[in-house]
C-alpha positions in Angstrom: 0.1 0.0 0.0 0.9 3.6 -0.9 3.3 4.6 2.0 0.9 8.5 2.2 -2.6 6.2 2.1 -1.0 4.3 5.2 -0.1 7.6 7.2 -3.3 8.8 5.7 -5.2 6.0 7.3 -3.0 6.9 10.5 -3.5 10.0 11.2 -7.5 9.1 10.6 -7.9 7.3 13.5 -6.0 9.3 15.4 -8.6 11.5 15.0 -7.4 14.1 12.3 -8.2 15.1 9.1 -6.4 15.0 5.7 -7.7 16.1 2.4 -8.2 13.5 -0.9 -9.8 13.5 -4.1 -12.7 12.3 -5.0 -14.9 12.2 -8.4 -16.0 15.3 -8.2 -13.9 17.4 -5.7 -11.2 17.4 -3.4 -12.4 16.6 0.4 -11.5 16.5 3.8 -12.1 13.3 5.5 -12.4 13.1 9.0 -14.1 9.4 11.3 -18.3 10.1 10.7 -17.8 8.6 14.3 -15.7 10.9 15.9 -16.9 15.0 17.7 -13.5 16.0 17.9 -12.5 14.9 14.2 -16.2 16.4 12.9 -15.4 19.3 15.1 -11.8 20.3 13.0 -13.3 19.9 9.5 -15.7 23.3 10.9 -12.6 24.4 12.7 -10.6 24.4 9.3 -13.4 25.2 6.9 -14.8 28.2 9.0 -18.0 26.3 8.3 -21.5 27.0 10.2 -22.2 24.2 12.9 -25.5 23.8 11.2 -24.6 23.0 8.0 -24.3 19.4 8.0 -21.7 17.2 6.4 -22.2 13.6 3.5 -20.8 10.8 4.9 -18.4 8.4 2.7 -18.8 4.8 2.2 -17.2 2.4 -0.1 -20.6 1.0 -0.7 -23.9 -0.5 -0.1 -23.1 -2.9 2.9 -21.3 -0.3 4.8 -24.2 2.5 4.4 -26.8 0.0 5.3 -25.0 0.0 8.9 -25.8 3.9 9.2 -28.8 4.8 7.6 -32.5 3.2 6.6 -32.7 1.2 3.5 -36.0 0.4 1.7 -36.1 -1.4 -1.8 -36.4 1.0 -3.5 -33.4 3.2 -1.8 -31.3 0.2 -1.7 -32.1 -0.4 -5.8 -31.0 3.7 -6.1 -27.6 2.9 -4.6 -26.7 0.3 -6.1 -27.3 1.6 -10.1 -25.7 5.4 -9.2 -23.3 3.7 -7.2 -22.3 0.3 -8.4 -23.9 -0.1 -11.9 -23.1 3.4 -13.3 -21.4 5.1 -10.8 -22.1 8.5 -10.9 -22.7 10.7 -7.7 -25.4 11.1 -5.9 -25.7 11.6 -2.2 -28.9 10.2 -0.8 -30.8 10.9 2.9 -32.1 8.1 4.7 -33.2 8.6 8.3 -30.0 7.7 10.1 -30.5 4.3 12.3 -26.6 4.6 13.5 -26.3 6.1 16.5 -22.0 6.6 16.5 -22.1 8.8 14.1 -21.4 12.6 15.6 -24.5 14.6 16.0 -22.1 17.2 14.7 -21.7 15.5 11.1 -26.1 15.2 11.3 -26.2 18.4 12.7 -28.7 17.5 15.2 -30.7 15.8 12.1 -32.5 12.0 12.3 -31.3 12.1 8.7 -28.3 11.1 6.7 -26.7 12.0 4.4 -24.5 8.9 2.3 -22.5 8.9 -0.9 -20.3 6.4 -2.3 -17.0 8.2 -4.3 -15.7 6.1 -7.3 -12.7 7.6 -7.0 -10.0 4.9 -6.0 -8.2 6.1 -3.6 -11.5 8.0 -2.0 -12.3 4.1 -1.3 -8.7 2.9 -0.8 -8.9 5.6 2.5 -12.6 4.3 3.3 -11.6 0.4 2.8 -8.6 0.8 4.6 -10.1 2.9 7.4 -12.7 0.1 8.2 -15.3 2.9 8.8 -17.5 5.6 7.2 -15.9 9.3 6.7 -17.5 12.2 6.8 -16.2 14.7 3.9 -17.2 17.9 3.0 -15.1 19.5 0.4 -11.4 20.4 0.9 -11.5 25.0 0.9 -12.1 27.1 2.8 -16.0 27.7 4.1 -18.1 29.2 0.9 -15.4 29.4 -0.8 -14.3 27.9 -4.4 -14.3 23.7 -4.3 -11.3 22.6 -5.1 -10.0 20.0 -8.2 -6.7 19.5 -7.6 -4.0 19.6 -5.2 -2.6 22.5 -5.3 -6.3 24.6 -5.2 -5.9 22.7 -1.0 -2.9 23.3 -0.7 -3.0 27.3 -1.5 -6.4 26.9 0.3 -6.3 25.8 3.6 -3.1 23.4 3.2 -1.1 24.6 6.2 -4.5 24.2 8.1 -3.7 20.0 8.4 -1.2 16.8 8.3 -1.6 15.6 4.8 -3.2 15.9 1.3 -2.9 13.0 -1.1 -2.7 13.7 -4.7 -4.5 12.2 -7.1 -5.0 14.9 -10.0 -7.7 16.7 -10.9 -11.2 15.3 -10.0 -13.5 14.0 -12.7 -16.4 15.3 -12.4 -15.6 19.3 -11.2 -18.8 20.3 -10.0 -20.1 18.4 -6.3 -22.4 15.2 -6.3 -26.5 15.7 -6.6 -28.0 15.3 -3.5 -31.7 13.5 -3.5 -33.7 12.9 -0.4 -35.2 9.6 -0.1 -37.3 10.4 3.2 -40.0 11.7 2.0 -42.3 11.0 -1.8 -42.4 12.5 -4.0 -38.6 12.1 -3.5 -36.8 15.8 -3.5 -33.4 17.3 -5.4 -31.6 19.7 -2.3 -28.6 19.8 -4.5 -28.2 20.2 -8.1 -25.1 18.4 -9.2 -22.8 15.5 -11.1 -26.1 13.6 -11.9 -28.8 15.3 -13.8 -32.4 15.0 -13.1 -33.0 13.8 -16.0 -30.6 10.1 -15.1 -33.0 9.5 -12.1 -36.8 10.2 -12.7 -35.6 7.7 -16.0 -33.7 5.4 -13.4 -37.2 5.9 -11.4 -39.6 6.0 -14.6 -41.4 8.9 -12.6 -40.9 12.6 -12.1 -39.0 14.0 -8.6 -39.6 17.2 -6.8 -36.3 19.3 -7.9 -36.5 21.9 -4.3 -33.5 24.6 -2.9 -34.9 27.0 -2.2 -35.3 25.8 1.8 -32.5 28.0 2.0 -32.6 30.3 5.1 -30.0 29.7 6.8 -31.4 28.3 10.3 -33.7 25.9 8.4 -30.1 23.8 6.5 -31.2 20.1 5.4 -28.5 19.2 3.3 -24.9 20.2 2.1 -24.8 23.0 -0.2 -28.3 24.9 0.3 -26.2 28.0 2.0 -27.6 31.2 -0.2 -23.8 32.2 -0.7 -21.6 29.4 -1.6 -18.8 28.5 -4.0 -17.0 32.3 -4.5 -14.3 33.4 -5.5 -13.2 36.3 -4.2 -13.9 38.7 -7.1 -17.3 39.7 -7.8 -18.9 37.2 -10.3 -21.2 38.3 -13.1 -23.1 35.6 -14.4 -25.6 35.7 -17.5 -22.8 37.5 -19.2 -22.8 38.4 -23.0 -20.0 40.7 -23.0 -16.9 41.7 -20.5 -17.2 45.3 -19.0 -14.2 47.1 -18.1 -11.5 45.1 -16.4 -13.5 41.2 -16.3 -12.5 38.5 -16.7 -14.0 37.0 -20.0 -15.1 33.0 -19.1 -17.3 31.9 -22.9 -18.8 29.4 -23.4 -19.2 27.3 -26.2 -18.2 28.8 -29.8 -18.3 32.5 -29.4 -17.0 35.0 -31.5 -16.5 37.3 -27.9 -13.1 37.7 -26.8 -12.7 35.4 -23.7 -10.2 35.1 -20.8 -11.3 31.6 -20.5 -13.6 29.1 -22.0 -15.5 26.4 -20.0 -16.3 23.9 -22.8 -15.3 25.3 -26.5 -17.6 23.2 -28.0 -20.1 23.5 -25.5 -20.0 20.7 -23.8 -21.3 20.6 -20.2 -19.6 18.2 -19.0 -16.5 19.3 -19.8 -17.8 22.8 -18.7 -18.2 21.7 -14.8 -15.2 19.7 -14.7 -13.4 23.2 -16.0 -15.8 25.8 -13.7 -14.1 25.7 -10.4 -10.6 25.7 -11.2 -11.1 28.1 -14.2 -12.4 30.8 -11.5 -9.7 30.4 -9.6 -7.0 30.4 -12.0 -8.8 34.3 -13.4 -9.9 35.0 -9.2 -6.8 38.0 -9.7 -7.2 41.1 -8.2 -4.3 42.1 -9.1 -4.8 42.4 -13.0 -9.5 42.2 -12.5 -11.9 43.8 -10.7 -14.3 40.9 -11.3 -14.8 38.3 -13.0 -18.0 37.9 -15.8 -19.3 34.3 -17.5 -21.3 33.6 -20.4 -25.1 32.3 -19.7 -24.8 28.3 -19.0 -27.5 26.1 -20.6 -29.8 25.4 -18.1 -30.7 21.8 -18.7 -28.9 18.7 -17.8 -26.2 18.5 -15.7 -26.1 22.5 -16.6 -28.9 23.0 -13.7 -26.1 21.8 -11.3 -23.6 24.4 -13.0 -25.6 27.1 -12.8 -26.5 26.1 -9.4 -23.0 27.0 -8.4 -22.4 29.7 -10.4 -25.9 31.6 -9.5 -24.9 31.0 -5.3 -21.6 32.3 -6.1 -22.7 35.5 -7.6 -24.6 36.0 -5.1 -25.0 39.0 -3.0 -25.1 39.4 0.3 -27.7 42.0 1.5 
């Protein structure tokens, strides 16, 4: 086994936290049953305690020791985690009293996900237990999709970052609440609602509006989130003076970066946070403007991110 992976597991068993790649973004991992470890995650991120964390597992068997499954929820988990291997987080009733109350923010539900990045799976499997892991960044800032993004943000606050290259998906998982029917998408992400509806052969409710700071029921619902330091202007057709301009698709406009010259939404998602990070330079620009992104498929997840990134606190 890789020596750095062994070191990471040693840290986790000591109640420390480490950063590692997943299929979506880099996560900040800690023992989901250890109150001290989970509180370290909140402190390092500066994350509000009412914003719950996702518990990462290495498969359905481990998930069954934590949440209440029925035949349909098990079928959903099996399809997205094992068959198509897409980043879906499922919210279930919590059945395991050993999960830290800080993970769930005191809720009686728990968010569960099985990542399909080898390093993440190896970390969970060798640790032999569930690991809580929000994105490995300062709360409300850009989610990291590379080792360097983690290192430049919180690298001085944690003992170890496992380098797994750039993340394939680039935006966080989709979160679906299976504790009520019809099922509710509480955070769009790397799985489109069309994919979920096609599997279930039924419509699902899409609702991320329950996002007042004191009513957070899943990660990613804060109004201000995923933000660069520079102000972000969305649905822009051209840059204003001093702005960096991010294009999408084939365009005649001059741009500083293009999320996908061929208009591929999956490529755009993969490039979103890294592109924002590269242009987030107050010495060169006074703001960032981004072209409209089609609002279907994974584009819904992209638009959710940039809308929250551009939100101006009152």
